Backbone as CSV, one residue per row, in Angstrom:
resi,resn,N_x,N_y,N_z,CA_x,CA_y,CA_z,C_x,C_y,C_z
1,MET,21.583,-19.596,38.387,22.213,-18.774,37.357,22.197,-19.542,36.054
2,SER,21.733,-18.938,35.016,21.717,-19.584,33.709,22.915,-19.122,32.921
3,ILE,23.816,-20.045,32.595,25.040,-19.722,31.886,24.870,-20.058,30.414
4,ASN,25.084,-19.096,29.549,25.022,-19.320,28.115,26.422,-19.509,27.554
5,PRO,26.558,-20.089,26.372,27.887,-20.286,25.793,28.595,-18.964,25.568
6,ILE,29.925,-18.970,25.719,30.719,-17.798,25.397,30.522,-17.465,23.918
7,PRO,30.346,-16.197,23.570,30.049,-15.833,22.180,31.260,-15.942,21.270
8,THR,31.748,-17.146,21.086,32.828,-17.399,20.142,32.409,-18.536,19.236
9,PRO,32.830,-18.552,17.976,32.295,-19.488,16.994,32.370,-20.954,17.357
10,ALA,33.477,-21.380,17.937,33.651,-22.813,18.151,33.412,-23.247,19.587
11,ALA,32.790,-22.394,20.383,32.548,-22.754,21.780,31.646,-23.976,21.873
12,THR,31.982,-24.882,22.799,31.161,-26.059,23.039,30.691,-26.046,24.478
13,ARG,29.702,-26.864,24.773,29.115,-26.787,26.099,28.521,-28.128,26.506
14,ARG,28.719,-28.462,27.768,28.062,-29.628,28.344,27.641,-29.261,29.754
15,ARG,26.392,-29.527,30.114,25.878,-29.116,31.416,25.154,-30.274,32.089
16,THR,25.508,-30.549,33.343,24.862,-31.613,34.095,24.599,-31.144,35.512
17,ARG,23.918,-31.950,36.286,23.634,-31.629,37.679,23.974,-32.810,38.574
18,PRO,25.238,-33.242,38.629,25.596,-34.412,39.423,25.634,-34.102,40.908
19,THR,25.741,-35.150,41.706,25.796,-34.962,43.147,27.134,-35.377,43.720
20,THR,28.062,-35.796,42.862,29.376,-36.199,43.346,30.291,-35.001,43.492
21,VAL,31.407,-35.202,44.178,32.355,-34.118,44.401,33.094,-33.806,43.117
22,ARG,33.331,-32.513,42.847,34.072,-32.115,41.658,35.493,-32.623,41.733
23,VAL,35.960,-33.274,40.664,37.322,-33.794,40.659,38.145,-33.227,39.509
24,GLY,37.506,-32.530,38.569,38.263,-32.007,37.430,39.245,-30.939,37.861
25,ILE,40.441,-31.009,37.300,41.438,-29.973,37.567,42.052,-29.550,36.250
26,GLY,42.146,-28.294,36.048,42.793,-27.803,34.856,44.091,-27.143,35.238
27,ALA,44.173,-25.833,34.929,45.435,-25.231,35.214,45.617,-23.711,35.077
28,LEU,47.539,-22.290,35.842,47.933,-20.875,35.589,49.210,-20.348,36.270
29,ALA,49.724,-18.958,36.187,50.778,-18.238,36.924,51.336,-16.979,36.261
30,MET,52.591,-16.454,36.550,53.189,-15.253,35.928,54.685,-15.237,36.206
31,THR,55.671,-14.770,35.368,57.053,-14.781,35.756,57.669,-13.430,35.688
32,ALA,58.839,-13.431,36.187,59.339,-12.135,36.551,60.065,-11.415,35.481
33,ALA,60.899,-11.882,34.711,61.478,-10.910,33.776,60.322,-10.552,32.943
34,ALA,59.374,-11.784,33.846,58.012,-11.607,33.829,57.748,-11.772,35.167
35,VAL,40.363,-18.419,25.855,39.941,-19.397,25.863,39.544,-19.491,24.541
36,ALA,38.219,-20.463,17.886,38.632,-20.505,19.000,37.883,-21.477,19.717
37,GLY,37.962,-22.238,20.497,36.983,-23.003,21.240,37.323,-22.998,22.695
38,VAL,36.283,-23.133,23.489,36.457,-23.258,24.917,36.006,-24.639,25.327
39,SER,36.827,-25.356,26.050,36.454,-26.689,26.498,35.653,-26.571,27.773
40,ILE,34.449,-27.121,27.782,33.553,-26.969,28.916,33.139,-28.326,29.470
41,ALA,33.262,-28.501,30.785,32.818,-29.713,31.458,31.988,-29.289,32.650
42,SER,31.390,-30.229,33.356,30.594,-29.890,34.530,30.775,-30.910,35.629
43,ALA,30.518,-30.472,36.871,30.608,-31.347,38.035,29.971,-30.644,39.200
44,ALA,30.095,-31.232,40.402,29.452,-30.627,41.560,30.467,-30.037,42.503
45,GLY,30.106,-28.928,43.159,30.985,-28.290,44.118,30.824,-28.911,45.489
46,THR,31.628,-28.427,46.408,31.606,-28.989,47.757,31.132,-27.974,48.776
47,THR,30.660,-26.811,48.335,30.314,-25.746,49.265,28.823,-25.528,49.375
48,GLY,27.997,-26.386,48.775,26.566,-26.181,48.780,26.108,-25.574,47.472
49,ASN,27.004,-24.902,46.757,26.708,-24.402,45.424,27.094,-25.462,44.404
50,GLU,26.418,-25.470,43.247,26.731,-26.443,42.221,27.560,-25.814,41.123
51,THR,28.571,-26.556,40.674,29.324,-26.120,39.515,28.476,-26.389,38.288
52,VAL,28.058,-25.352,37.586,27.190,-25.528,36.426,27.959,-25.446,35.119
53,ASP,29.127,-24.862,35.139,29.974,-24.825,33.951,31.435,-24.816,34.346
54,THR,32.241,-25.477,33.551,33.683,-25.400,33.700,34.280,-24.969,32.372
55,LEU,34.913,-23.820,32.353,35.554,-23.308,31.153,37.043,-23.547,31.258
56,GLU,37.604,-24.241,30.279,39.030,-24.517,30.281,39.694,-23.697,29.173
57,VAL,40.674,-22.917,29.542,41.331,-22.032,28.585,42.847,-22.050,28.773
58,ASP,43.556,-21.631,27.748,45.000,-21.411,27.829,45.274,-19.916,27.750
59,ILE,46.298,-19.474,28.464,46.705,-18.074,28.475,48.155,-17.952,28.028
60,ALA,48.407,-17.039,27.095,49.773,-16.716,26.693,50.007,-15.239,26.973
61,GLU,50.905,-14.961,27.892,51.204,-13.579,28.255,52.036,-12.893,27.173
62,ASP,51.663,-11.685,26.837,52.427,-10.855,25.911,53.423,-10.032,26.724
63,GLY,54.669,-10.475,26.726,55.686,-9.822,27.538,55.944,-8.372,27.192
64,THR,55.533,-7.927,26.009,55.719,-6.517,25.658,54.783,-5.617,26.451
65,ARG,53.773,-6.232,27.103,52.817,-5.442,27.886,52.958,-5.693,29.385
66,PHE,54.076,-6.292,29.791,54.359,-6.516,31.203,55.134,-5.328,31.759
67,VAL,54.567,-4.668,32.775,55.188,-3.470,33.345,55.207,-3.592,34.861
68,ILE,56.345,-3.293,35.471,56.471,-3.277,36.926,56.732,-1.864,37.413
69,ASP,56.611,-1.676,38.718,56.895,-0.382,39.323,58.410,-0.187,39.430
70,GLU,58.827,1.025,39.669,60.256,1.330,39.785,60.861,0.696,41.026
71,ALA,60.053,0.497,42.057,60.554,-0.062,43.313,59.384,-0.719,44.046
72,PRO,59.702,-1.676,44.919,61.031,-2.200,45.247,61.507,-3.244,44.229
73,VAL,62.816,-3.255,44.029,63.439,-4.237,43.147,64.693,-4.774,43.821
74,PHE,65.138,-5.956,43.368,66.409,-6.500,43.823,67.552,-5.777,43.123
75,ASP,68.768,-6.064,43.531,69.938,-5.418,42.933,70.036,-5.684,41.432
76,ASP,69.483,-6.831,40.983,69.540,-7.151,39.557,68.396,-6.530,38.765
77,GLY,67.539,-5.753,39.444,66.440,-5.083,38.774,65.142,-5.854,38.751
78,PHE,65.184,-7.103,39.215,63.971,-7.911,39.217,63.048,-7.473,40.358
79,PRO,61.726,-7.548,40.159,60.784,-7.066,41.169,60.832,-7.848,42.473
80,ALA,60.819,-7.121,43.584,60.859,-7.701,44.921,59.476,-7.618,45.561
81,HIS,59.373,-8.139,46.774,58.111,-8.141,47.523,57.516,-6.732,47.575
82,GLY,56.236,-6.625,47.196,55.549,-5.341,47.244,55.533,-4.588,45.937
83,ASN,56.297,-5.052,44.944,56.314,-4.364,43.655,55.002,-4.598,42.911
84,ALA,54.414,-3.545,42.390,53.158,-3.642,41.645,53.437,-3.908,40.174
85,PHE,52.525,-4.628,39.515,52.700,-4.927,38.096,51.361,-4.925,37.376
86,ILE,51.430,-4.799,36.059,50.281,-5.022,35.189,50.790,-5.727,33.940
87,THR,49.980,-6.641,33.412,50.364,-7.366,32.208,49.110,-7.814,31.475
88,GLN,49.259,-8.196,30.201,48.140,-8.669,29.398,48.594,-9.786,28.472
89,GLY,47.629,-10.482,27.886,47.966,-11.561,26.972,46.744,-12.065,26.246
90,TYR,46.881,-13.235,25.638,45.851,-13.793,24.766,45.194,-15.020,25.398
91,ILE,43.874,-15.131,25.206,43.129,-16.308,25.650,42.925,-17.212,24.445
92,TYR,43.369,-18.453,24.588,43.222,-19.472,23.548,42.362,-20.620,24.080
93,PRO,41.849,-21.468,23.179,41.154,-22.679,23.630,42.117,-23.584,24.399
94,ALA,41.605,-24.299,25.375,42.429,-25.238,26.126,43.063,-26.247,25.190
95,GLY,44.337,-26.531,25.413,45.062,-27.480,24.592,45.834,-26.850,23.455
96,THR,45.723,-25.522,23.290,46.439,-24.834,22.211,47.926,-24.709,22.512
97,LEU,48.244,-24.416,23.738,49.617,-24.043,24.082,50.459,-25.203,24.599
98,THR,51.747,-25.099,24.308,52.762,-25.924,24.939,53.401,-25.069,26.026
99,ASP,54.614,-25.426,26.417,55.274,-24.627,27.438,55.779,-23.289,26.917
100,SER,55.903,-23.109,25.590,56.623,-21.919,25.122,56.060,-21.256,23.871
101,ASN,54.912,-21.678,23.344,54.402,-21.029,22.134,53.300,-20.030,22.471
102,GLY,52.623,-19.484,21.419,51.468,-18.636,21.642,51.655,-17.162,21.377
103,VAL,52.908,-16.656,21.485,53.173,-15.228,21.273,54.419,-15.067,20.409
104,ASN,54.320,-14.243,19.382,55.485,-13.937,18.554,56.424,-12.989,19.288
105,PRO,57.683,-12.913,18.879,58.638,-12.033,19.565,58.209,-10.571,19.633
106,ASP,57.373,-10.123,18.659,56.929,-8.731,18.680,55.690,-8.517,19.537
107,GLY,55.212,-9.566,20.195,54.050,-9.457,21.061,52.727,-9.801,20.402
108,SER,52.722,-10.032,19.108,51.489,-10.409,18.411,51.157,-11.875,18.670
109,PRO,49.887,-12.274,18.534,49.526,-13.672,18.795,50.075,-14.598,17.717
110,GLU,50.635,-15.720,18.119,51.165,-16.684,17.163,50.042,-17.360,16.383
111,PHE,48.888,-17.500,17.026,47.732,-18.139,16.380,46.549,-17.175,16.398
112,PRO,46.576,-16.129,15.586,45.543,-15.079,15.645,44.127,-15.590,15.415
113,ASP,43.974,-16.606,14.574,42.636,-17.131,14.293,42.063,-17.935,15.453
114,GLU,42.917,-18.267,16.417,42.484,-19.056,17.560,42.199,-18.211,18.797
115,VAL,42.573,-16.946,18.777,42.389,-16.085,19.948,40.904,-15.864,20.209
116,ILE,40.461,-16.103,21.438,39.048,-15.934,21.780,38.822,-14.905,22.883
117,GLY,39.843,-14.152,23.221,39.675,-13.111,24.217,40.998,-12.542,24.679
118,GLU,40.902,-11.616,25.615,42.084,-10.946,26.158,42.160,-11.165,27.665
119,TRP,43.365,-11.471,28.116,43.634,-11.674,29.539,44.402,-10.472,30.080
120,SER,43.897,-9.900,31.178,44.599,-8.808,31.846,44.835,-9.192,33.291
121,CYS,45.974,-8.801,33.830,46.343,-9.199,35.186,47.106,-8.073,35.867
122,THR,46.690,-7.743,37.069,47.393,-6.737,37.856,47.503,-7.226,39.292
123,GLY,48.545,-6.787,39.995,48.723,-7.239,41.364,50.059,-6.842,41.936
124,TYR,50.545,-7.654,42.879,51.793,-7.357,43.580,52.641,-8.619,43.716
125,PHE,53.937,-8.452,43.586,54.850,-9.539,43.902,54.884,-9.709,45.412
126,ILE,54.966,-10.957,45.854,55.016,-11.251,47.285,56.161,-12.217,47.565
127,GLY,56.449,-12.421,48.835,57.512,-13.357,49.216,58.842,-12.989,48.595
128,GLU,59.437,-13.950,47.893,60.722,-13.722,47.246,60.580,-13.070,45.876
129,GLY,59.353,-12.677,45.517,59.149,-11.970,44.257,59.696,-12.744,43.071
130,ALA,60.390,-12.020,42.183,60.933,-12.635,40.976,62.071,-13.594,41.245
131,HIS,62.571,-13.631,42.463,63.618,-14.586,42.821,63.043,-15.893,43.359
132,ALA,61.727,-15.985,43.476,61.096,-17.182,44.031,61.322,-18.387,43.126
133,THR,61.499,-19.541,43.722,61.631,-20.790,42.973,60.552,-21.797,43.352
134,GLU,59.763,-21.483,44.363,58.667,-22.349,44.759,57.575,-21.525,45.425
135,GLY,56.375,-22.093,45.447,55.257,-21.434,46.105,54.700,-20.251,45.328
136,ALA,53.868,-19.469,46.012,53.260,-18.291,45.392,54.259,-17.140,45.340
137,PHE,54.262,-16.421,44.217,55.171,-15.275,44.113,54.462,-13.985,43.743
138,VAL,53.162,-14.061,43.381,52.364,-12.857,43.183,50.973,-13.069,43.755
139,TYR,50.351,-11.967,44.134,48.935,-11.921,44.484,48.292,-11.035,43.441
140,SER,47.249,-11.531,42.756,46.767,-10.805,41.586,45.254,-10.813,41.439
141,THR,44.773,-9.908,40.594,43.405,-9.910,40.080,43.496,-10.080,38.574
142,GLN,42.805,-11.086,38.045,42.866,-11.388,36.621,41.500,-11.173,35.975
143,LEU,41.494,-10.573,34.781,40.274,-10.355,34.018,40.333,-11.204,32.753
144,PHE,39.409,-12.158,32.642,39.278,-12.981,31.447,38.158,-12.376,30.609
145,ALA,38.505,-11.666,29.547,37.523,-10.968,28.709,37.366,-11.711,27.390
146,PHE,36.144,-12.152,27.087,35.901,-12.998,25.931,35.255,-12.236,24.771
147,GLY,35.420,-12.790,23.567,34.761,-12.241,22.387,35.708,-11.488,21.481
148,ASP,35.219,-11.154,20.285,36.033,-10.424,19.313,36.343,-9.010,19.771
149,ASN,35.451,-8.420,20.565,35.666,-7.068,21.090,35.785,-7.146,22.608
150,ALA,36.826,-7.835,23.041,36.998,-8.116,24.470,37.067,-6.853,25.315
151,ASP,37.657,-5.791,24.779,37.861,-4.597,25.593,36.577,-3.811,25.858
152,THR,35.429,-4.267,25.342,34.161,-3.665,25.729,33.730,-4.135,27.107
153,GLY,34.322,-5.245,27.583,33.988,-5.777,28.898,32.628,-6.433,28.969
154,ALA,32.068,-6.820,27.814,30.705,-7.348,27.781,30.579,-8.736,28.397
155,GLU,31.615,-9.572,28.213,31.585,-10.936,28.743,32.908,-11.214,29.453
156,THR,32.913,-11.105,30.775,34.158,-11.255,31.524,33.967,-12.116,32.756
157,ILE,35.090,-12.675,33.218,35.163,-13.373,34.503,36.364,-12.823,35.256
158,VAL,36.182,-12.547,36.546,37.259,-11.993,37.375,37.727,-13.042,38.373
159,VAL,39.043,-13.202,38.464,39.652,-14.157,39.396,40.677,-13.430,40.252
160,THR,40.657,-13.701,41.538,41.653,-13.088,42.415,42.274,-14.148,43.310
161,GLY,43.540,-13.949,43.689,44.223,-14.903,44.557,45.692,-15.011,44.243
162,TYR,46.313,-16.087,44.720,47.734,-16.316,44.512,48.009,-16.931,43.150
163,GLU,49.236,-16.769,42.672,49.721,-17.471,41.487,51.073,-18.077,41.818
164,GLY,51.296,-19.298,41.321,52.499,-20.024,41.682,53.597,-19.931,40.641
165,ILE,54.821,-20.165,41.060,56.002,-20.070,40.204,56.428,-21.412,39.646
166,GLU,55.899,-22.527,40.187,56.371,-23.858,39.805,55.555,-24.451,38.665
167,VAL,56.239,-24.860,37.604,55.587,-25.495,36.469,54.895,-26.776,36.918
168,GLY,53.632,-26.951,36.499,52.900,-28.171,36.792,52.202,-28.218,38.127
169,THR,52.349,-27.189,38.940,51.708,-27.158,40.250,50.385,-26.394,40.182
170,ILE,49.315,-26.964,40.741,48.006,-26.322,40.734,47.906,-25.297,41.853
171,VAL,47.478,-24.085,41.496,47.187,-23.033,42.471,45.760,-22.556,42.197
172,THR,44.954,-22.439,43.241,43.540,-22.113,43.065,43.235,-20.674,43.463
173,GLY,42.542,-19.961,42.565,42.072,-18.616,42.843,40.561,-18.593,42.968
174,ALA,39.997,-17.469,43.403,38.562,-17.323,43.597,37.929,-16.552,42.448
175,ILE,36.855,-17.106,41.872,36.058,-16.353,40.907,35.169,-15.410,41.704
176,THR,35.355,-14.127,41.530,34.659,-13.137,42.349,33.543,-12.417,41.620
177,GLY,33.308,-12.732,40.341,32.243,-12.090,39.598,32.569,-12.002,38.125
178,GLY,31.876,-11.137,37.436,32.087,-10.961,36.010,31.045,-10.037,35.427
179,THR,30.867,-10.093,34.118,29.876,-9.282,33.432,29.135,-10.149,32.428
180,GLY,28.049,-9.616,31.868,27.271,-10.365,30.897,26.649,-11.577,31.550
181,VAL,26.740,-12.744,30.885,26.166,-13.964,31.450,26.893,-14.417,32.703
182,TYR,28.056,-13.824,32.998,28.827,-14.186,34.176,28.722,-13.138,35.288
183,ALA,27.697,-12.279,35.232,27.574,-11.183,36.192,27.414,-11.650,37.623
184,THR,26.876,-12.852,37.834,26.697,-13.365,39.191,27.578,-14.578,39.458
185,ALA,28.613,-14.746,38.673,29.468,-15.926,38.788,30.271,-15.935,40.085
186,ILE,30.376,-17.127,40.681,31.308,-17.390,41.770,31.948,-18.741,41.467
187,GLY,32.870,-19.165,42.293,33.515,-20.448,42.087,35.007,-20.354,42.302
188,ASP,35.744,-21.272,41.663,37.194,-21.219,41.797,37.866,-21.468,40.452
189,ALA,39.125,-21.113,40.387,39.909,-21.239,39.160,41.186,-22.000,39.473
190,ASP,41.314,-23.209,38.899,42.523,-24.005,39.080,43.518,-23.624,37.992
191,GLN,44.687,-23.233,38.397,45.673,-22.652,37.499,46.965,-23.458,37.510
192,GLU,47.550,-23.628,36.330,48.804,-24.369,36.236,49.744,-23.689,35.249
193,LEU,50.921,-23.396,35.700,51.938,-22.800,34.844,52.487,-23.851,33.889
194,LEU,52.486,-23.533,32.579,53.028,-24.444,31.577,54.502,-24.180,31.312
195,GLY,54.880,-22.913,31.283,56.261,-22.559,30.977,56.351,-21.115,30.531
196,ILE,57.434,-20.797,29.794,57.718,-19.421,29.387,57.790,-19.326,27.873
197,ASN,57.039,-18.378,27.285,57.192,-18.128,25.861,58.307,-17.108,25.631
198,ASN,58.964,-17.203,24.480,60.098,-16.315,24.152,61.104,-16.213,25.299
199,PRO,61.569,-17.353,25.819,62.398,-17.354,27.030,63.730,-16.635,26.887
200,GLU,64.223,-16.472,25.665,65.521,-15.817,25.476,65.405,-14.323,25.227
201,LEU,64.184,-13.792,25.254,63.967,-12.386,24.920,63.500,-11.588,26.128
202,PRO,63.785,-10.275,26.137,63.288,-9.424,27.231,61.764,-9.407,27.308
203,THR,61.100,-9.726,26.177,59.631,-9.704,26.117,59.005,-11.032,26.494
204,MET,59.743,-11.883,27.166,59.205,-13.195,27.519,58.003,-13.068,28.451
205,GLY,57.122,-14.077,28.430,55.954,-14.088,29.295,55.602,-15.513,29.666
206,ILE,54.591,-15.662,30.473,54.209,-16.991,30.928,53.126,-17.608,30.046
207,ASN,53.133,-18.920,29.981,52.039,-19.696,29.406,51.407,-20.493,30.531
208,LYS,50.085,-20.531,30.564,49.411,-21.279,31.609,48.078,-21.800,31.086
209,THR,47.518,-22.756,31.804,46.189,-23.250,31.495,45.336,-23.077,32.736
210,VAL,44.054,-22.745,32.526,43.173,-22.374,33.639,41.844,-23.096,33.502
211,GLU,41.344,-23.650,34.588,40.015,-24.231,34.633,39.146,-23.374,35.540
212,LEU,38.155,-22.714,34.920,37.244,-21.830,35.638,35.984,-22.610,35.998
213,ASN,35.826,-22.939,37.262,34.698,-23.732,37.737,33.620,-22.785,38.266
214,ILE,32.595,-22.544,37.455,31.580,-21.537,37.750,30.406,-22.169,38.490
215,GLU,30.042,-21.586,39.620,28.960,-22.105,40.442,27.746,-21.176,40.430
216,GLU,26.599,-21.725,40.817,25.408,-20.916,41.047,25.475,-20.300,42.424
217,ARG,24.976,-19.090,42.536,24.877,-18.483,43.863,23.686,-19.084,44.597
């Protein structure tokens, strides 16, 4: 698979063909009341496929676009096991976000000139749902859509799997495909929750960093 740079002005790229085991880890997640430049590295996979690109990005969830189903919920209204949700946010270059920045209280991007795509996520709360304090609390499908016109779906990567509730803990999802230059992409996505933006507001959302390790089929 030939991977070309993401069509954003400041995207950088490094590509190698090593034979050692991949050791790079980046970082992701989602909370219950709840990639501009892209950092790219390369290494080798352990499954017989080679990691040809690693895209590192930050995600800031826009809490104004977080919606859950009416049920099931806990007595306090927070989503319980089995509750469906959808949410969206902004893709920034890796290293842009701290634990709590990236989105203004009205849901607009705090750093509009740095936004390089749109993140969409849908799935279900599992386990203890929004009451979870450790481990995975949602099972989701995430769409990383890149470019100035992200909603055309021209350049996307899809990730599915668990997301964790604990700050600083790595949870790995599966890259299941994409569009454009990523139409045949496979691999894994190492995700790490950074924290919560707008933590005192109903529109709060999660901040996370993600390392997308793209392999050849």
